[in-house]
TIMARBA-557064 format. One record per residue: residue number from 1; x, y, z of N, C-alpha, C in turn. Coordinates in nm, 4 decimals, always signed. Atoms other than C-alpha are relative to their C-alpha. Example, Ala and Ser with C-alpha at 12.3 -4.5 7.8 and 13.67 -1.06 7.14 Angstrom:
<recs>
(rec 1, (+0.0890, -0.1190, +0.0000), (+1.2300, -0.4500, +0.7800), (+0.0900, +0.1200, +0.0000))
(rec 2, (-0.0820, -0.1190, -0.0060), (+1.3670, -0.1060, +0.7140), (-0.0770, +0.1090, +0.0730))
</recs>
This chain:
<recs>
(rec 1, (-0.1371, -0.1078, +0.1155), (-0.2265, +0.2154, +0.7106), (+0.0792, -0.1196, -0.0967))
(rec 2, (-0.0533, +0.0886, +0.1192), (-0.1084, +0.0164, +0.3719), (+0.1312, +0.0971, -0.0430))
(rec 3, (-0.0942, -0.1009, +0.0726), (+0.2715, +0.1356, +0.3056), (+0.0276, -0.1496, -0.1029))
(rec 4, (-0.0644, +0.0627, +0.1120), (+0.4229, -0.0174, -0.0361), (+0.1135, +0.0535, -0.0708))
(rec 5, (-0.1507, -0.0840, +0.0310), (+0.7664, +0.0372, -0.1033), (+0.1251, -0.0995, -0.0747))
(rec 6, (-0.0818, +0.0920, +0.0400), (+1.0271, -0.1042, -0.3263), (+0.0910, +0.0198, +0.0360))
(rec 7, (-0.1786, +0.0024, -0.0179), (+1.3682, -0.2161, -0.2670), (+0.0763, +0.0748, -0.0846))
(rec 8, (-0.0838, -0.1543, +0.0985), (+1.4927, -0.0057, -0.5797), (-0.0012, +0.1253, +0.0271))
(rec 9, (+0.0596, -0.1373, +0.0545), (+1.3392, +0.3025, -0.4931), (+0.1813, +0.0813, +0.0683))
(rec 10, (-0.1204, -0.0667, -0.0002), (+1.6730, +0.5647, -0.5121), (-0.0473, +0.1312, +0.0533))
(rec 11, (+0.0441, -0.1579, -0.0708), (+1.4302, +0.8731, -0.3553), (-0.0067, -0.0515, +0.1783))
(rec 12, (+0.0357, +0.0378, -0.1488), (+1.3400, +0.7109, -0.0203), (+0.1099, -0.1290, +0.0034))
(rec 13, (-0.0463, +0.1098, -0.0298), (+1.5991, +0.4364, +0.0889), (-0.1188, -0.1208, +0.0546))
(rec 14, (+0.0934, +0.1096, -0.0178), (+1.3967, +0.0987, +0.1556), (+0.0186, -0.0136, +0.1317))
(rec 15, (+0.0631, +0.0345, -0.1356), (+1.5119, +0.0718, +0.5035), (-0.0551, +0.1179, +0.0559))
(rec 16, (+0.0800, -0.1013, -0.0408), (+1.3966, +0.4146, +0.5765), (-0.1904, -0.0263, -0.0233))
(rec 17, (+0.1678, +0.0538, -0.0253), (+0.9934, +0.2699, +0.4700), (-0.0055, -0.1349, +0.0491))
(rec 18, (+0.0126, +0.1058, -0.0941), (+1.0832, -0.0502, +0.6236), (-0.0289, +0.0560, +0.1456))
(rec 19, (+0.0330, -0.0458, -0.1041), (+1.0912, +0.1824, +0.9465), (-0.1446, +0.0262, +0.0229))
(rec 20, (+0.0950, -0.0485, -0.0330), (+0.7876, +0.3446, +0.8892), (-0.1228, -0.1079, -0.0065))
(rec 21, (+0.0990, +0.0970, -0.0277), (+0.6106, +0.0144, +0.7956), (-0.0246, -0.0775, +0.1007))
(rec 22, (+0.0809, +0.1189, -0.2059), (+0.6590, -0.1145, +1.1649), (-0.1077, +0.0858, +0.0425))
(rec 23, (+0.0623, -0.1021, -0.0770), (+0.3853, +0.1733, +1.2333), (-0.1639, -0.0300, -0.1162))
(rec 24, (+0.0949, +0.0399, +0.0652), (+0.1671, +0.0348, +0.9346), (-0.0384, -0.1172, +0.0189))
(rec 25, (+0.0974, +0.0917, -0.0383), (-0.1114, -0.2252, +0.9472), (+0.0618, -0.1627, -0.0887))
(rec 26, (-0.0486, +0.1199, +0.1308), (+0.0166, -0.4004, +0.5896), (+0.1202, +0.0669, -0.0326))
(rec 27, (-0.0789, -0.0651, +0.0745), (+0.3307, -0.3274, +0.4668), (+0.0358, -0.1082, -0.1356))
(rec 28, (-0.0288, +0.0595, +0.1292), (+0.4234, -0.4817, +0.0913), (+0.1420, +0.0558, -0.0412))
(rec 29, (-0.1274, -0.0580, +0.0545), (+0.7893, -0.4659, -0.0307), (-0.0297, -0.1027, -0.1847))
(rec 30, (-0.0017, +0.0646, +0.1208), (+0.8106, -0.4850, -0.4030), (+0.1088, -0.0194, -0.0837))
(rec 31, (-0.1978, +0.0175, +0.0607), (+1.1205, -0.5366, -0.6307), (-0.0339, +0.0456, -0.1689))
(rec 32, (-0.0394, +0.0371, +0.1448), (+1.1928, -0.3872, -0.9603), (-0.0688, +0.1828, -0.0199))
(rec 33, (+0.0855, -0.1548, +0.0562), (+0.9215, -0.0359, -0.9826), (+0.0458, +0.1183, +0.0784))
(rec 34, (-0.0578, -0.1443, -0.0272), (+1.1383, +0.2378, -0.8171), (-0.0809, +0.1052, +0.0879))
(rec 35, (+0.0960, -0.0827, -0.0799), (+0.9707, +0.5340, -0.6541), (-0.1202, +0.0430, -0.0694))
(rec 36, (+0.1060, -0.0410, +0.1077), (+0.7537, +0.6259, -0.9747), (-0.0874, -0.0893, -0.0354))
(rec 37, (+0.0794, +0.1182, +0.0998), (+0.6318, +0.3221, -1.1476), (-0.0318, -0.0643, +0.1124))
(rec 38, (+0.0372, +0.0649, -0.0864), (+0.5459, +0.1598, -0.8327), (-0.2086, +0.0406, -0.0039))
(rec 39, (+0.1814, -0.0645, +0.0191), (+0.1835, +0.4208, -0.9082), (-0.0781, -0.1167, -0.1106))
(rec 40, (+0.0898, +0.1001, +0.1370), (+0.1294, +0.2164, -1.2433), (+0.0116, -0.1346, -0.0186))
(rec 41, (+0.0200, +0.1067, -0.0159), (+0.1715, -0.0823, -1.1167), (-0.1464, -0.0816, -0.0178))
(rec 42, (+0.1248, +0.0810, -0.0269), (-0.1574, -0.3254, -1.1797), (+0.0214, -0.0646, +0.1288))
(rec 43, (+0.0038, +0.0568, -0.1556), (-0.0445, -0.5413, -0.8858), (+0.0000, +0.0775, +0.1174))
(rec 44, (+0.0060, -0.0763, -0.0684), (-0.0043, -0.2799, -0.6813), (-0.1428, +0.0716, +0.0079))
(rec 45, (+0.1148, -0.0185, -0.0424), (-0.3249, -0.1460, -0.7318), (-0.1028, -0.0451, +0.0114))
(rec 46, (+0.0758, +0.0846, -0.0109), (-0.5013, -0.4451, -0.7669), (+0.0320, -0.0115, +0.2033))
(rec 47, (-0.0154, -0.0103, -0.1027), (-0.3552, -0.4591, -0.4154), (-0.0462, +0.0515, +0.1241))
(rec 48, (+0.0682, -0.1037, -0.0380), (-0.4450, -0.1509, -0.3017), (-0.1387, +0.0183, +0.0649))
(rec 49, (+0.1653, +0.0268, -0.0068), (-0.8192, -0.1792, -0.4039), (-0.0317, -0.1294, +0.0958))
(rec 50, (-0.0221, +0.1245, -0.0929), (-0.8100, -0.5044, -0.2299), (-0.0040, +0.0598, +0.1999))
(rec 51, (-0.0416, -0.0366, -0.0747), (-0.6846, -0.3469, +0.0824), (-0.1156, +0.1078, +0.0490))
(rec 52, (+0.0999, -0.1214, -0.0235), (-0.9348, -0.0274, +0.0778), (-0.1570, -0.0679, -0.0164))
(rec 53, (+0.1300, +0.0382, +0.0362), (-1.2301, -0.2414, -0.0632), (-0.0666, -0.0251, +0.1558))
(rec 54, (+0.0839, +0.0063, -0.0729), (-1.3674, -0.3245, +0.2668), (-0.0077, +0.0966, +0.1244))
(rec 55, (+0.0777, -0.1301, -0.0610), (-1.3798, +0.0180, +0.3812), (-0.0591, +0.0906, -0.0707))
(rec 56, (+0.1185, -0.0513, +0.0701), (-1.5953, +0.1329, +0.0924), (-0.0706, -0.0753, -0.0321))
(rec 57, (+0.1245, +0.0631, +0.0475), (-1.8173, -0.1167, +0.0314), (-0.1180, +0.0572, +0.0774))
(rec 58, (+0.1293, -0.0611, -0.0398), (-2.1698, -0.0385, +0.1183), (-0.0591, -0.0720, +0.0554))
(rec 59, (+0.0313, +0.0636, -0.1485), (-2.2265, -0.2993, +0.3424), (+0.0917, +0.0395, +0.1306))
(rec 60, (-0.0883, -0.0244, -0.0453), (-1.9207, -0.2050, +0.5124), (-0.0758, +0.1712, +0.0653))
(rec 61, (+0.0299, -0.1352, -0.0076), (-2.0409, +0.1875, +0.5170), (-0.1587, +0.0034, +0.0768))
(rec 62, (+0.1173, -0.0463, -0.0529), (-2.4021, +0.1293, +0.6153), (+0.0751, -0.1147, +0.1711))
(rec 63, (-0.0556, +0.0816, -0.1018), (-2.2566, -0.1218, +0.9359), (+0.0215, +0.1406, +0.0583))
(rec 64, (-0.0371, -0.1172, -0.0541), (-2.0680, +0.1904, +1.0280), (-0.1113, +0.1078, +0.0195))
(rec 65, (+0.0682, -0.1149, +0.0135), (-2.3604, +0.4452, +1.0162), (-0.1239, -0.0668, +0.0735))
(rec 66, (+0.0293, +0.0884, -0.0776), (-2.5808, +0.1718, +1.1720), (+0.0339, +0.0147, +0.1571))
</recs>
């Protein structure tokens, strides 16, 4: 599980996200994106894509089916 949380999130305090992040396999803190803009950040989207890529690449899927 990847958790991306912004330090300036006013809806979910960063400290709460940090606790949830302890259960995550990857935790990435951002600055200045808040609770909603984080979803439109090119950097965040790129990081999420890279995190998910091994799970959805055809070679990975073929290996799991075989």
